[in-house]
N, C-alpha and C positions, 0 to 999 in steps of 0.2 A: 407659207402659211395659206389654211385654208380658204377657201370662196366658196362660199355659201353660195351664190349666184353660177358657177359650176354645177354645183350639186342641185339647183334648182333646174337648170337649161337641159341638163340630164334626163331631167324626170321629163320634162313639156316635151324632149324630141322622141318621146315616145306615146305620145297620145296621137292617135290616128285618126279618130272621130272627128265630123267636122264641127265647129262651133256653130249653133245655132242661136237668134234670140230668145226661143223658149227656155222655160224653165224644164220642160217634161222633153225625154229621150226615149223614144220606143226601142226597144230590144227584141232581135230579133233570135232564138234557140232553135237549132234542130231536135226534135222531140220525137221519141218511140212513139208516144201515145199518140191515138187518134182525136181526142178530145183536144178542142181548139183552145188555148188559151195564148196571152199576148203577155208582154213584161215590158214594164217601163220603170224608168229612174225620175224623179222629182225631186226638187228642193222647195217646192210648195205644199206639200200635202202634210197636215197637221197628223200626228204620232198618237194613236191610242196605246196611254200606260200599258194597258194588259197587252193588247197585239206585240207590242216590244217586249215586254216580259216574255210572253209565249216564244218569241224567237229567239231570245238570250236564252230559255231555259233550252232551246232546241239542241244548243250548242254546248251545253253544259255550263253556262256561266253562272257564277253565284248570283244569286239574288240580291238587288239592291233594293233600300225603302224608296218606294215609288214617288215619295213628296221630294227625296233628294232628285230621283231620276227627273224629276217633273222641272226644276231647278235647274240643273245642268241643260235639259233643253232648253231653256228660256234664255239661258246666259250663252248658249252655242251662235256662232257666228255662221255656219251654214251647217244645216241637217239636209242630209240625202237619202234619202229613201226607194227601196226598189220593191214595186208592186207585180203580183201576177194577178190578171183579170181573168177568169174563167165563167162565163154564162154571166155576166153582168155582178158577180161577186169579187170585191178585194180581196187580197190577203198579201199582209207583209211579209217580205220575203228577204228582203235586205235592209240595212241600216248602215250611215256613218255619220258621224259628227265632226264638226271642227271648231275649233276658240281659236281667237286672234285678238293681236293688237290694234285690229282695225286698220294699218298701216306697211307694218312690213311681214310680220309673222303670223304663221298660221298652225297649230297642231291638230291632227288628225286622231279623233278617239273611236272606240266602241265600234269599230269596224266587223259586222256578224252576216253572213248571208246564211241563209237555212241551209241544211246540210244537204234535202234532196236537190237543192241548184247549185251545189257546190262543183268546183272543176268542170263548169259549162262557159266561165268567160263573164259571169256576172261579178264577181270581184274585182276581176281588172278594169271590166266596164264602170262600175261604180267611183273606184278609187279615179279614174282617169276622168269622168263628170266630175268628181269635186275639184281636181286640181283644175280643170277647166274655169269652173267657176270661181274658185280661189284666185287664178290668173285674172278673170275680169274684172276682181277687186282689187287689182294690183297688189296681191300680195307675192311677194318675191322669196322668201323664205318657206317652205313646209317641213314639218317634222312630224314623225310618229315615232309612238311606243311599240315595238313588236314582240310577241312572244318568242323563243326560239324557234317553234316549230314552224313560223309564219316568215320569218327571216328571209329565205329564197324565193317567197311569193312577192315580198317588196321589192327584195331586189331585181327581178325579172320585170317590176314596173320602172326600173329606173331609179330606186331611192338606194344610196349607199350607207354604208355604216360608217360612221365619223371616223376619217381618214387618219384624224391627227390623235388618235385614241385618246380625246378628251373623254372622260365618263360624267355622265348626268349624276346629280347630287339628288336626293330625296329624302325629305323629311317626313316620318309617321309619329302620330302620337302612341304615346305607351300605352 
């Protein structure tokens, strides 16, 4: 029988960053640019819907009605955002959210990193940051849906493809 706890323990064993009481975490990147910038993750930052739409556009996602995006954000259990700060200006460069039953389960949605910041460890850092905060909320089962081109990314973070071969089922309106 498949053990969700085994799956979760596999994910959490890959988290190497220290847990802090702060909901803000500074990230250091090696940059070739001489302009100084800093990057941080937070779960306390309100998201401007137009900034989020611009970020999603940067990776080619289809546009969604802003009123529905706002409702999705309002109903999310945790929202994590990544920000670049350069010369006192903040720019949204990453985003993810999770929904939850507030007891056992959470599902991660809408993970996006601006293309200029991809392949620098930000996606990994953001997912690990989210998992730490979900664990702090005593969530023991974390799931997500992954497009085929990012399955290997999530596998490297400790997520596994459901080993029992159980297929998710979906209902979509006609």
